[in-house]
C-alpha positions, 0 to 999 in steps of 0.5 A: 440436347434439349428436354421435350416438354410432355404433352397435354395427355402425359401431364393429365396421366401423371397428375391422375396417377398422382392423386390415385396414390396420394389417395391410396396412402391417405386411405390406407390402401396398398397395391394389393388391396386395390388389385383385389377391389378391381379383381385384377392381379397386383402386377396388372394393377401397377403395371397397366393401370397405375402407371398407365392410368388410361387403362381404367375403366369408369367403373374402377375410377367410380369404385375407387372414388367410393373407396377414398370417399372423394372425387378423384377430379378434386385438386390434391389436398382440397378434399372435404375435411382436410 
C-alpha cells in the first residue's frame, strides 16, 4: 500500500515541533524547565504541547521566543549570531 503524503497542516506541525526542540537544545532547556515556564506538568508539555503544537497558546509561543531569544518563525539555523 502506498504511503499517504502528509497534509500541509501536518507538515507545519512537525516543523514547529522541530523548531521548538532545536531551540530547547540550543538554549539548554529541558522538558521540565519548559513545563515550569508554562505552569503545566512535564507530561502535559510533552504529550499535549510538543507532539501537538496546535495546542500552544499565543502567549506560550511568545514566552518561548523570549526565553530562546529568537522568533520561532525564523528558518532553522538562520538565527542571529549563528
